[in-house]
PALUM-154861 format. One record per residue (C-alpha): residue in one letter; chain; x, y, z. Coordinates in Angstrom, 3 decimals, padded with zeros to 6 digits. Each point is the difference from the previous one (the first is absolute). Example, Ala and Ser with C-alpha at 12.3 -4.5 7.8 and 13.67 -1.06 7.14 Angstrom:
2
+------+-------+----------+----------+----------+
| rest | kette |     east |    north |       up |
+------+-------+----------+----------+----------+
|    a |     A |  012.300 | -004.500 |  007.800 |
|    s |     A |  001.370 |  003.440 | -000.660 |
+------+-------+----------+----------+----------+
//
This chain:
132
+------+-------+----------+----------+----------+
| rest | kette |     east |    north |       up |
+------+-------+----------+----------+----------+
|    m |     A |  045.282 | -027.676 | -030.958 |
|    t |     A |  001.062 | -001.717 |  003.174 |
|    f |     A | -002.221 | -002.270 |  002.003 |
|    k |     A | -000.164 |  002.465 |  002.921 |
|    h |     A | -001.040 |  002.820 | -002.333 |
|    q |     A | -002.746 | -002.153 | -001.583 |
|    l |     A | -001.241 | -001.073 |  003.424 |
|    w |     A | -000.034 |  003.604 |  001.249 |
|    t |     A | -001.914 |  001.171 | -003.104 |
|    r |     A | -002.613 | -002.740 |  000.429 |
|    l |     A | -000.482 |  000.788 |  003.689 |
|    v |     A | -000.533 |  003.676 | -000.765 |
|    c |     A | -002.547 | -000.843 | -002.723 |
|    i |     A | -001.883 | -002.358 |  002.326 |
|    a |     A | -000.054 |  002.635 |  002.752 |
|    i |     A | -001.395 |  002.610 | -002.410 |
|    l |     A | -002.692 | -002.389 | -001.239 |
|    c |     A | -001.032 | -000.920 |  003.551 |
|    f |     A | -000.165 |  003.648 |  001.048 |
|    t |     A | -002.156 |  001.041 | -002.973 |
|    s |     A | -002.307 | -002.977 |  000.515 |
|    l |     A | -000.476 |  000.897 |  003.691 |
|    n |     A | -000.715 |  003.628 | -000.920 |
|    s |     A | -002.636 | -000.976 | -002.551 |
|    q |     A | -001.723 | -002.285 |  002.529 |
|    a |     A | -000.046 |  002.718 |  002.666 |
|    s |     A | -001.523 |  002.542 | -002.388 |
|    d |     A | -002.851 | -002.358 | -001.020 |
|    k |     A | -001.927 |  000.958 |  003.135 |
|    v |     A | -002.827 |  002.493 |  000.197 |
|    t |     A |  000.631 |  002.654 |  002.655 |
|    l |     A | -002.732 |  001.824 |  001.916 |
|    s |     A |  000.466 |  002.934 |  002.344 |
|    i |     A | -002.597 |  001.803 |  002.097 |
|    k |     A |  000.743 |  003.316 |  001.681 |
|    p |     A | -000.510 |  000.662 |  002.837 |
|    i |     A |  000.289 | -003.503 |  001.458 |
|    a |     A | -001.068 |  000.949 |  003.536 |
|    c |     A | -002.730 |  002.044 |  001.626 |
|    i |     A |  000.068 |  001.466 |  003.508 |
|    v |     A | -003.249 |  000.156 |  002.008 |
|    a |     A | -000.573 |  001.264 |  003.540 |
|    s |     A | -001.074 | -003.424 |  001.282 |
|    i |     A | -000.638 | -003.453 | -001.430 |
|    g |     A | -003.456 | -000.361 | -001.537 |
|    q |     A | -000.250 |  003.502 | -001.419 |
|    p |     A | -000.350 |  000.261 | -003.789 |
|    c |     A |  002.926 |  001.261 | -002.014 |
|    k |     A | -000.689 |  002.051 | -003.119 |
|    l |     A |  002.831 |  000.726 | -002.391 |
|    n |     A |  000.853 |  000.498 | -003.642 |
|    v |     A |  002.350 | -002.684 | -001.293 |
|    t |     A |  001.950 | -000.292 | -003.232 |
|    a |     A |  000.471 | -003.429 | -001.520 |
|    h |     A |  002.767 | -000.493 | -002.553 |
|    w |     A |  000.889 | -003.253 | -001.757 |
|    q |     A |  002.473 | -001.068 | -002.652 |
|    a |     A |  000.268 | -003.205 | -002.057 |
|    p |     A |  002.657 | -001.375 | -002.360 |
|    q |     A | -002.500 | -000.207 | -002.898 |
|    p |     A | -003.500 |  001.435 | -000.688 |
|    m |     A | -002.704 | -001.749 |  002.049 |
|    d |     A | -003.655 |  000.255 |  000.979 |
|    l |     A |  000.021 |  000.704 |  003.759 |
|    c |     A | -002.515 |  001.066 |  002.642 |
|    i |     A |  000.643 |  001.306 |  003.509 |
|    y |     A | -002.236 | -001.151 |  002.849 |
|    q |     A | -000.381 |  001.274 |  003.560 |
|    q |     A | -000.722 | -003.252 |  001.836 |
|    d |     A | -002.693 | -001.388 | -002.390 |
|    k |     A | -001.235 |  003.356 | -001.324 |
|    l |     A |  001.024 |  001.043 | -003.518 |
|    v |     A |  001.729 |  003.393 | -000.066 |
|    h |     A |  001.260 |  000.391 | -003.594 |
|    c |     A |  001.005 | -002.010 | -003.099 |
|    w |     A |  002.577 |  000.569 | -002.740 |
|    t |     A | -000.034 | -001.682 | -003.419 |
|    n |     A |  003.172 | -000.873 | -001.917 |
|    k |     A |  002.250 |  002.303 |  002.058 |
|    q |     A |  003.575 | -000.440 |  001.187 |
|    q |     A | -000.432 |  002.393 |  002.926 |
|    g |     A | -002.798 |  001.834 |  001.715 |
|    q |     A | -000.787 |  002.521 |  002.692 |
|    k |     A | -003.244 |  000.820 |  001.815 |
|    r |     A | -000.800 |  002.419 |  002.827 |
|    f |     A | -003.082 | -000.749 |  002.094 |
|    a |     A | -001.507 |  000.546 |  003.450 |
|    i |     A | -000.420 | -002.808 |  002.504 |
|    s |     A | -001.556 | -000.342 |  003.421 |
|    i |     A |  001.221 | -002.914 |  002.110 |
|    v |     A | -000.475 | -001.132 |  003.600 |
|    q |     A |  002.658 | -002.709 |  000.008 |
|    s |     A |  003.092 | -000.821 | -002.028 |
|    t |     A | -000.928 | -000.927 | -003.560 |
|    d |     A |  001.620 | -001.684 | -002.994 |
|    f |     A |  000.120 |  001.277 | -003.563 |
|    k |     A |  000.381 | -002.656 | -002.681 |
|    l |     A |  000.880 |  000.245 | -003.659 |
|    l |     A | -001.766 | -002.753 | -001.972 |
|    n |     A |  000.569 | -001.002 | -003.618 |
|    s |     A | -002.694 | -000.979 | -002.514 |
|    k |     A |  000.022 | -003.590 |  001.366 |
|    k |     A | -000.786 |  001.355 |  003.505 |
|    e |     A |  003.475 | -001.017 |  001.227 |
|    t |     A |  001.654 |  002.241 |  002.589 |
|    v |     A |  003.194 |  001.445 | -001.463 |
|    a |     A |  000.820 |  002.530 |  002.769 |
|    t |     A | -001.236 |  000.899 |  003.488 |
|    v |     A |  000.577 |  002.979 |  002.302 |
|    s |     A | -001.430 |  000.665 |  003.477 |
|    v |     A | -001.075 |  003.331 |  001.474 |
|    a |     A |  000.334 | -000.100 |  003.784 |
|    i |     A | -001.862 |  001.919 |  002.681 |
|    n |     A |  001.990 |  001.222 |  002.992 |
|    a |     A | -001.477 |  001.550 |  003.119 |
|    a |     A |  001.492 |  003.092 |  001.635 |
|    k |     A | -001.408 | -001.188 |  003.332 |
|    p |     A |  000.712 | -003.694 |  000.617 |
|    v |     A | -002.608 | -002.290 |  001.475 |
|    s |     A |  000.275 |  000.298 |  003.775 |
|    y |     A | -000.492 | -002.936 |  002.304 |
|    r |     A | -001.164 |  000.239 |  003.595 |
|    r |     A |  002.700 | -000.980 |  002.435 |
|    r |     A | -001.000 | -002.482 |  002.677 |
|    l |     A |  000.009 |  001.560 |  003.444 |
|    r |     A |  000.965 | -003.147 |  001.842 |
|    a |     A |  001.777 | -003.181 | -000.831 |
|    d |     A | -001.898 | -003.237 | -000.794 |
|    w |     A |  001.251 | -001.657 |  003.197 |
|    s |     A | -001.280 |  002.723 |  002.370 |
|    v |     A | -002.218 | -001.269 |  002.815 |
|    f |     A | -001.707 |  003.341 |  000.540 |
+------+-------+----------+----------+----------+
//
């Protein structure tokens, strides 16, 4: 084998090892998805009621619980993935957190509230410098 061929073979092997190591690190994360992720209300301050579906997936079986702000919604024991459908009523944007058995946050998703009618501000009729 020539030196160039050996060098080329080693570079290819190193590239393959780096790629597989990066892939394994990226897949070690727990993923959480909430659908829908937004709610439309007529105006800000009105409550939003909707049925959401939470779905999570982990690289290995874990004990996980989903919380809406600080309120427990559901727990799973020794599962690699889970799904739960539930009703919520929110007045402002809220976070959903997936916590492990050590109460560490492993994933977070926000559900936003959007208003169909934006907050209107009163326009000033005269400028600040007006004498009258």
